[in-house]
C-alpha positions as CSV (number, residue, x, y, z in Angstrom):
1,X,-18.5,-11.2,-29.8
2,X,-19.4,-7.7,-30.9
3,X,-20.3,-4.9,-28.6
4,X,-23.7,-4.7,-30.1
5,X,-24.4,-8.4,-29.4
6,X,-23.3,-7.9,-25.8
7,X,-25.7,-5.0,-25.5
8,X,-28.5,-7.2,-26.8
9,X,-27.7,-9.9,-24.3
10,X,-27.6,-7.3,-21.5
11,X,-31.1,-6.2,-22.5
12,X,-32.2,-9.8,-22.7
13,X,-30.9,-10.6,-19.2
14,X,-32.4,-7.4,-17.8
15,X,-35.9,-8.4,-19.1
16,X,-35.5,-12.0,-17.9
17,X,-34.5,-10.8,-14.4
18,X,-37.0,-8.0,-14.0
19,X,-39.9,-9.6,-15.8
20,X,-40.8,-6.7,-18.0
21,X,-39.4,-4.4,-20.6
22,X,-40.3,-1.3,-18.6
23,X,-38.4,-2.4,-15.5
24,X,-35.5,-3.5,-17.8
25,X,-35.4,-0.1,-19.4
26,X,-35.2,1.6,-16.0
27,X,-32.4,-0.7,-15.0
28,X,-30.4,0.0,-18.1
29,X,-31.3,3.7,-18.2
30,X,-32.8,3.3,-21.7
31,X,-36.3,4.0,-23.1
32,X,-38.7,1.1,-23.5
33,X,-38.6,1.3,-27.4
34,X,-34.8,1.0,-27.2
35,X,-34.9,-2.2,-25.1
36,X,-37.6,-3.6,-27.4
37,X,-35.4,-2.9,-30.4
38,X,-32.5,-4.7,-28.8
39,X,-34.6,-7.7,-28.1
40,X,-35.9,-7.9,-31.7
41,X,-32.4,-7.5,-33.1
42,X,-31.2,-10.4,-30.9
43,X,-34.1,-12.6,-32.2
44,X,-33.5,-11.6,-35.8
45,X,-29.8,-12.2,-35.7
46,X,-29.9,-15.5,-33.8
47,X,-33.0,-16.8,-35.5
48,X,-34.4,-17.8,-32.0
49,X,-38.0,-16.9,-31.0
50,X,-37.3,-15.7,-27.5
51,X,-40.6,-14.1,-26.4
52,X,-44.3,-14.8,-27.1
53,X,-45.9,-11.5,-27.8
54,X,-49.4,-12.8,-28.2
55,X,-50.3,-11.4,-24.8
56,X,-49.7,-8.0,-23.4
57,X,-46.7,-9.0,-21.5
58,X,-43.7,-10.8,-23.0
59,X,-43.7,-14.5,-22.2
60,X,-40.3,-16.2,-22.4
61,X,-40.1,-19.2,-24.8
62,X,-38.3,-22.4,-23.9
63,X,-35.4,-21.1,-26.1
64,X,-35.2,-18.0,-23.9
65,X,-35.1,-20.0,-20.7
66,X,-32.2,-22.1,-22.1
67,X,-30.4,-19.0,-23.4
68,X,-30.7,-17.3,-20.0
69,X,-28.5,-20.0,-18.4
70,X,-25.8,-19.5,-21.0
71,X,-26.0,-15.7,-20.7
72,X,-25.7,-15.9,-16.9
73,X,-22.5,-18.0,-17.4
74,X,-21.2,-15.4,-19.8
75,X,-21.7,-12.4,-17.5
76,X,-20.4,-14.3,-14.4
77,X,-17.2,-14.9,-16.4
78,X,-17.0,-11.2,-17.2
79,X,-17.5,-10.4,-13.5
80,X,-14.6,-12.7,-12.6
81,X,-12.4,-11.1,-15.3
82,X,-13.2,-7.6,-13.8
83,X,-12.3,-8.9,-10.3
84,X,-9.0,-10.4,-11.6
85,X,-8.1,-7.1,-13.2
86,X,-8.9,-5.3,-10.0
87,X,-6.7,-7.8,-8.1
88,X,-3.8,-7.2,-10.4
89,X,-4.2,-3.4,-10.0
90,X,-4.4,-3.9,-6.2
91,X,-7.9,-2.4,-5.9
92,X,-11.3,-3.5,-5.0
93,X,-11.4,-7.0,-3.5
94,X,-7.8,-7.8,-4.1
95,X,-5.5,-9.7,-1.7
96,X,-2.3,-8.6,0.0
97,X,-0.1,-11.4,1.3
98,X,2.6,-10.4,3.7
99,X,5.3,-12.4,5.4
100,X,7.4,-10.9,8.2
101,X,10.0,-11.8,10.7
102,X,8.8,-11.5,14.4
103,X,10.5,-8.0,14.8
104,X,8.0,-6.6,12.3
105,X,5.3,-9.3,12.2
106,X,4.1,-9.8,15.7
107,X,2.6,-6.3,16.3
108,X,3.5,-3.6,13.8
109,X,2.5,-5.4,10.5
110,X,-0.9,-6.8,11.8
111,X,-1.9,-3.4,13.1
112,X,-0.9,-1.6,9.9
113,X,-2.6,-4.3,7.7
114,X,-5.8,-3.8,9.5
115,X,-5.6,0.0,9.1
116,X,-4.6,-0.4,5.5
117,X,-7.6,-2.6,4.6
118,X,-10.1,-0.4,6.5
119,X,-8.7,3.1,5.4
120,X,-6.7,2.7,2.2
121,X,-7.7,-0.3,0.1
122,X,-10.3,-2.9,0.9
123,X,-8.0,-5.9,0.3
124,X,-8.2,-9.4,1.8
125,X,-5.3,-9.9,4.1
126,X,-3.0,-12.8,4.5
127,X,-0.2,-12.5,7.1
128,X,2.5,-15.0,8.2
129,X,5.0,-14.5,11.0
130,X,8.2,-16.5,10.3
131,X,11.9,-16.5,10.6
132,X,13.9,-14.4,8.1
133,X,14.9,-17.5,6.2
134,X,11.3,-18.8,6.1
135,X,10.1,-15.3,4.8
136,X,12.6,-15.6,1.9
137,X,11.3,-19.1,1.1
138,X,7.6,-17.9,1.2
139,X,8.3,-15.1,-1.2
140,X,10.4,-17.2,-3.4
141,X,7.6,-19.8,-3.7
142,X,5.1,-17.2,-4.6
143,X,3.2,-17.6,-1.3
144,X,3.7,-14.0,-0.2
145,X,3.6,-10.8,-2.2
146,X,5.7,-8.8,0.2
147,X,8.3,-9.9,2.8
148,X,10.1,-8.2,5.7
149,X,13.2,-10.0,6.8
150,X,16.8,-9.7,7.9
151,X,19.3,-10.0,5.0
152,X,20.0,-13.6,4.1
153,X,23.0,-13.4,1.7
154,X,22.6,-11.9,-1.8
155,X,19.0,-12.3,-2.9
156,X,17.2,-11.8,-6.2
157,X,14.1,-11.2,-4.1
158,X,15.1,-7.7,-2.9
159,X,12.3,-5.5,-4.2
160,X,13.0,-2.1,-2.7
161,X,15.4,-0.1,-0.5
162,X,15.7,-1.6,3.0
163,X,14.2,-0.1,6.1
164,X,17.0,1.2,8.2
165,X,16.3,1.2,12.0
166,X,19.0,2.8,14.2
167,X,19.7,1.0,17.5
168,X,18.3,2.8,20.6
169,X,19.3,2.3,24.2
170,X,16.3,1.2,26.3
171,X,16.7,2.0,30.0
172,X,14.6,1.2,33.1
173,X,12.4,4.0,34.3
174,X,14.3,6.4,36.5
175,X,17.8,5.2,35.3
176,X,20.6,7.8,35.8
177,X,21.2,8.0,32.0
178,X,17.5,8.8,31.2
179,X,18.3,12.4,32.0
180,X,20.4,12.6,28.8
181,X,18.9,13.3,25.4
182,X,21.4,10.8,23.9
183,X,23.6,8.3,25.6
184,X,27.4,8.0,24.8
185,X,28.3,4.4,24.4
186,X,31.0,4.7,27.0
187,X,28.4,5.4,29.6
188,X,27.2,1.8,29.3
189,X,30.5,0.3,30.4
190,X,29.8,-2.2,33.3
191,X,26.1,-1.4,33.2
192,X,23.8,-4.5,33.6
193,X,22.9,-5.6,30.0
194,X,20.1,-7.7,28.5
195,X,21.2,-9.1,25.1
196,X,19.6,-11.1,22.3
197,X,20.7,-14.7,22.0
198,X,24.0,-15.5,20.2
199,X,22.2,-17.1,17.2
200,X,20.9,-13.7,16.1
201,X,22.8,-11.5,13.7
202,X,21.7,-8.4,15.6
203,X,23.6,-9.7,18.6
204,X,26.8,-9.8,16.5
205,X,26.2,-6.2,15.4
206,X,25.8,-5.0,18.9
207,X,28.8,-7.0,20.3
208,X,31.0,-5.6,17.5
209,X,29.9,-2.1,18.4
210,X,30.9,-2.6,22.0
211,X,34.2,-4.3,21.1
212,X,35.3,-1.6,18.6
213,X,34.6,1.1,21.1
214,X,36.2,-0.7,24.1
215,X,33.0,-0.9,26.0
216,X,32.1,-3.9,28.2
217,X,28.7,-4.0,29.7
218,X,27.8,-6.5,32.3
219,X,25.7,-9.3,30.7
220,X,22.9,-10.3,33.1
221,X,20.4,-11.9,30.7
222,X,19.9,-13.3,27.2
223,X,16.7,-13.8,25.3
224,X,15.7,-14.7,21.8
225,X,13.2,-11.8,21.4
226,X,13.8,-8.1,21.5
227,X,10.4,-7.5,23.0
228,X,11.2,-9.9,25.8
229,X,14.5,-8.1,26.4
230,X,12.6,-4.7,26.7
231,X,10.1,-6.2,29.1
232,X,13.0,-7.2,31.4
233,X,14.3,-3.6,31.1
234,X,10.9,-2.3,32.1
235,X,11.2,-4.6,35.2
236,X,14.5,-2.9,36.1
237,X,16.9,-5.8,35.3
238,X,19.2,-3.7,33.1
239,X,19.4,-1.9,29.7
240,X,19.0,-3.3,26.2
241,X,19.6,-2.1,22.7
242,X,16.6,-2.3,20.4
243,X,14.9,-0.4,17.6
244,X,11.8,1.8,17.4
245,X,9.5,-0.9,16.2
246,X,10.1,-3.0,19.4
247,X,10.2,-0.2,21.9
248,X,7.0,1.5,20.6
249,X,4.9,-1.1,22.3
250,X,6.4,-0.3,25.7
251,X,5.9,3.5,25.5
252,X,5.7,4.8,29.0
253,X,7.2,1.7,30.6
254,X,10.8,2.3,29.6
255,X,13.1,5.3,28.8
256,X,14.3,5.3,25.2
257,X,17.3,7.4,24.2
258,X,19.5,7.7,21.1
259,X,22.9,6.0,21.3
260,X,26.2,7.5,20.2
261,X,27.6,5.8,18.2
262,X,25.0,3.2,17.3
263,X,24.3,0.3,14.9
264,X,21.7,0.1,12.2
265,X,19.2,-2.8,12.0
266,X,18.5,-3.3,8.3
267,X,15.1,-4.8,7.3
268,X,15.2,-6.2,3.7
269,X,12.1,-5.7,1.5
270,X,11.3,-8.8,-0.5
271,X,9.1,-9.4,-3.6
272,X,8.6,-12.1,-6.2
273,X,11.7,-12.3,-8.5
274,X,11.4,-10.6,-11.8
275,X,8.1,-9.0,-11.0
276,X,7.5,-5.5,-9.6
277,X,5.5,-5.1,-6.4
278,X,1.8,-4.5,-6.9
279,X,0.3,-1.1,-6.2
280,X,-1.3,-2.5,-3.0
281,X,2.1,-3.8,-1.8
282,X,3.8,-0.5,-2.7
283,X,1.1,1.5,-0.8
284,X,1.4,-0.7,2.2
285,X,5.2,-0.5,2.2
286,X,4.8,3.3,2.1
287,X,2.6,3.1,5.2
288,X,5.2,0.9,7.0
289,X,8.0,3.3,6.2
290,X,6.0,6.2,7.5
291,X,5.2,4.4,10.7
292,X,8.8,3.4,11.6
293,X,10.4,6.7,10.5
294,X,10.1,8.5,13.9
295,X,12.7,8.8,16.5
296,X,12.7,7.5,20.1
297,X,10.1,8.6,22.7
298,X,9.2,7.7,26.2
């Protein structure tokens, strides 16, 4: 279909919807003679009598009424095409589907997604909290555009450099070590310690840190969730080692200090294999990196 035919159909639709050439001209920002010419050209080229001009106002013919339905379908399809292009560019009414492990997905990601949709790009949001293995599976199956997970072997899904989160020591309020700006690992020997469960890779990293440095804290509790461990710290049970994402939610309830030496919790960034992240996913990832880049506080 030629551009001139589309312009004729646009004029036809405007007249049918507004009921007059003058109002159609205002809608299209054209003169009345220009709209009239477009209508006549459409009739001449199609051979269809679209308007009865016997009266002062144009009266649509049965052919015009039938054509109006087909034209409505055409322009609706064009609108859908425009929305699809916007979705692929990550603008307008696109969708951003994010899957994240609990460390990132329970509090941080939902809060940032809401801010992103309201302040950056008005996207529809889909968010799933799942285990790291499940996040890999969701991204692999095409059910998530962006994933945040712990490393699960070598993966073709890795879409960007990981987020590196240094381990921080989380102390009860008023603890003797809270007076220090950073805590030497040796100071944690025989201190009551709240650990993640043995099924978690982060537990292995922290255990190795203690073993290599000859430090043996006194294990008083295990939990499957870093936020739960920090809540026990806030209650005074002992110390924990966590990262900035978890401890941020407990600001003011615990003392957070740097640890020397420490471990690094690596969060893998996942995307669909063989396809770059969308502009919306990249913009959101930038927001996440900015949010978690700060040091300890509290």
